[in-house]
C-alpha positions in Angstrom: 73.9 102.6 136.9 70.5 104.0 136.1 70.1 105.1 132.5 66.9 107.0 132.1 64.7 107.0 128.9 66.1 109.4 126.4 69.7 109.3 127.8 72.6 108.0 125.8 75.5 105.7 126.4 79.0 106.4 125.0 80.9 103.3 123.9 84.7 103.8 123.9 86.6 101.1 122.1 90.3 100.8 122.9 93.0 98.2 122.7 94.7 99.1 126.0 93.9 99.4 129.7 97.3 100.5 131.1 98.1 100.4 134.0 95.2 98.0 134.7 96.7 95.6 132.1 100.3 95.5 130.8 101.0 97.6 127.7 100.5 95.9 124.4 102.9 97.4 121.8 100.9 95.8 119.0 103.9 94.0 117.4 102.6 90.4 117.9 105.7 89.5 119.8 105.8 88.3 123.4 105.3 91.0 126.1 108.6 92.6 127.1 110.5 91.8 123.9 110.0 95.1 122.1 110.8 98.8 122.8 109.0 100.4 119.8 105.2 100.6 119.5 103.0 100.1 116.5 99.7 101.9 116.0 96.7 99.6 116.6 93.5 100.1 114.6 90.1 98.7 115.6 87.3 98.2 113.2 83.7 97.9 114.3 81.5 96.5 111.5 77.9 97.6 111.4 76.4 96.6 108.1 74.1 93.8 107.0 77.0 91.5 106.3 78.8 92.2 109.5 76.3 93.1 112.2 77.6 94.3 115.6 75.8 94.7 118.8 76.2 95.3 122.5 74.2 93.5 125.1 73.2 95.6 128.1 71.1 93.6 130.6 68.1 95.4 131.9 67.2 95.0 135.6 63.7 96.2 136.4 63.6 98.9 139.1 62.5 97.8 142.5 
């Protein structure tokens, strides 16, 4: 994918990839043992104490 100067990348953080991966009902129990789901919450820290980053390798154009 070519990302030109000035363009932006959207980062979408999720806790599921169904149907690629089996559903995770967020209960902590083994898969297939629950029928009710619990809401999952993700936290991305981005302060001096908890720095976060994403590494995007750059391949020079040919």
